[in-house]
C-alpha positions in Angstrom: 45.6 77.6 162.4 45.6 75.1 165.4 44.8 72.1 163.1 47.9 73.1 161.0 50.2 73.4 164.1 48.9 69.9 165.1 49.7 68.5 161.7 53.1 70.0 161.6 53.8 68.8 165.1 52.8 65.2 164.0 55.1 65.3 160.9 57.9 66.4 163.1 57.3 63.8 165.5 57.3 61.2 162.8 60.5 62.3 161.3 62.0 62.2 164.7 60.7 58.6 165.4 61.8 57.5 162.0 65.4 58.8 162.4 65.6 57.0 165.9 64.0 53.7 164.6 64.2 53.2 160.9 60.4 53.4 160.2 59.5 55.5 157.3 58.5 59.0 158.5 55.9 59.5 155.8 54.1 56.4 156.9 54.0 57.3 160.6 52.9 60.8 159.8 49.6 59.6 158.7 48.7 58.1 162.0 47.7 59.8 165.1 50.6 60.6 167.5 49.6 58.4 170.1 49.2 55.4 167.6 52.7 56.2 166.1 54.2 55.7 169.4 52.3 52.5 170.1 53.4 51.2 166.7 56.9 52.2 167.2 56.8 50.3 170.7 55.5 47.2 169.1 58.1 47.5 166.3 60.7 47.2 169.1 59.0 44.4 170.9 58.5 42.5 167.8 62.1 42.8 166.8 63.1 41.2 170.0 60.4 38.5 169.6 61.7 37.8 166.1 65.3 37.4 167.7 64.1 34.5 170.1 66.1 31.4 169.2 62.7 29.2 169.2 61.6 31.6 166.4 64.8 31.4 164.4 65.0 27.7 164.7 61.3 27.3 163.3 61.8 29.6 160.5 65.1 27.8 159.6 63.4 24.5 159.7 60.6 25.6 157.3 63.0 27.2 154.9 65.2 24.0 154.9 62.2 21.9 153.7 60.9 24.7 151.4 57.8 25.4 153.3 55.3 24.0 150.8 56.8 20.5 150.9 53.4 19.5 152.4 51.6 20.6 149.3 49.5 23.3 151.1 48.1 26.0 149.1 45.9 29.1 150.0 43.0 27.2 148.4 43.5 24.0 150.7 44.2 26.0 153.6 40.8 28.0 153.1 39.0 24.8 153.1 40.3 23.8 156.5 38.4 24.5 159.8 39.8 26.3 162.8 40.0 22.9 164.6 41.6 20.9 161.9 44.8 19.3 163.1 46.7 20.9 160.3 45.7 24.5 161.4 46.2 23.5 165.1 49.6 22.2 164.5 50.9 25.5 163.7 49.7 26.6 167.2 51.1 23.7 169.0 54.7 23.8 168.0 57.3 25.5 170.4 57.3 28.5 168.0 53.3 28.5 168.0 53.0 28.3 171.7 55.5 31.2 172.1 53.6 33.2 169.4 50.3 32.4 171.3 51.7 33.4 174.6 52.9 36.8 173.2 49.6 37.4 171.5 47.9 37.5 174.9 49.0 41.0 174.8 45.6 42.6 173.9 47.2 45.5 172.0 47.8 43.3 169.1 45.1 41.4 167.3 47.1 38.4 165.7 50.7 37.2 165.4 52.1 35.2 162.6 55.5 33.9 161.7 56.3 33.3 158.1 59.3 31.8 156.4 61.3 33.3 153.4 58.6 32.3 151.1 55.8 33.7 153.0 54.6 30.3 154.2 53.2 30.0 157.6 55.5 28.6 160.2 53.6 29.4 163.5 50.3 31.0 164.3 48.7 32.3 167.4 45.3 31.3 168.6 43.3 32.2 165.5 43.6 30.7 161.9 45.3 33.1 159.5 43.2 33.7 156.3 46.0 32.6 154.2 48.9 30.0 154.3 51.1 32.0 152.0 51.1 35.8 151.9 54.3 36.0 149.6 52.4 38.8 147.6 51.2 40.8 150.4 52.7 44.1 151.7 53.4 43.0 155.1 55.5 40.1 153.9 57.2 41.9 151.1 58.0 45.0 153.1 58.9 43.0 156.1 61.5 41.1 154.4 63.1 44.5 153.6 63.2 45.8 157.3 60.7 46.8 159.8 57.4 48.0 158.3 54.2 49.6 159.3 51.1 50.3 157.2 50.2 54.0 156.6 46.6 53.8 157.8 44.2 52.3 160.2 42.1 49.4 158.7 40.1 46.5 159.8 42.3 43.2 159.9 41.1 40.9 157.4 41.5 38.1 159.9 40.4 39.4 163.1 38.3 42.4 161.7 39.9 44.7 164.7 40.8 48.1 163.6 44.7 48.3 163.5 47.8 49.1 161.7 49.7 46.1 160.1 53.3 45.7 161.2 56.0 43.3 160.2 59.6 42.8 161.3 62.2 40.7 159.8 63.4 37.5 161.3 67.2 37.6 161.1 69.9 34.9 161.4 73.5 35.5 160.9 72.8 38.9 159.3 70.5 37.4 156.9 66.6 38.0 156.5 65.1 34.4 156.8 61.4 35.2 157.4 58.9 37.8 158.9 57.0 38.2 162.2 53.8 40.0 161.5 50.8 41.3 163.6 48.2 44.3 163.8 48.7 46.9 166.4 45.0 47.6 167.8 44.1 51.3 167.2 42.3 52.5 170.3 
């Protein structure tokens, strides 16, 4: 009986959070209540980060050059070392430095900025596994609005257990890219 009450309370809490924030209640209900709150707080924080002019300008610049003008593919990206100048170049731009500063928050395990085609624009201090994530749920769903995964999983890049979270980067009312992270599950 007590476990049924706890599950009901978690569902009611998730519905309330979704009404207040726009996240899908069915997704949040699958997470423990403290983690739901943590994800919700990071959704708000990331929405503010995604609105930073440095972020918007970097995504607009990537979109204007079609992102893959350099000929980068996931295969080529995978062959590069963490210290390759191409990889560190995504960390050393103004947007990369900003993203790296934000990722110092130990409650998230990565932070990546993507353009409208899913190409990497800026990365924190670890190399993403993929240059382009256009076919991945965080990108696909993040282009539609704030999105959180429904379960805790090890992050493919960092191996930390967490919940994938993505928010759109918006300029003039138009979604132009995605900011994605993994909220660490305590």
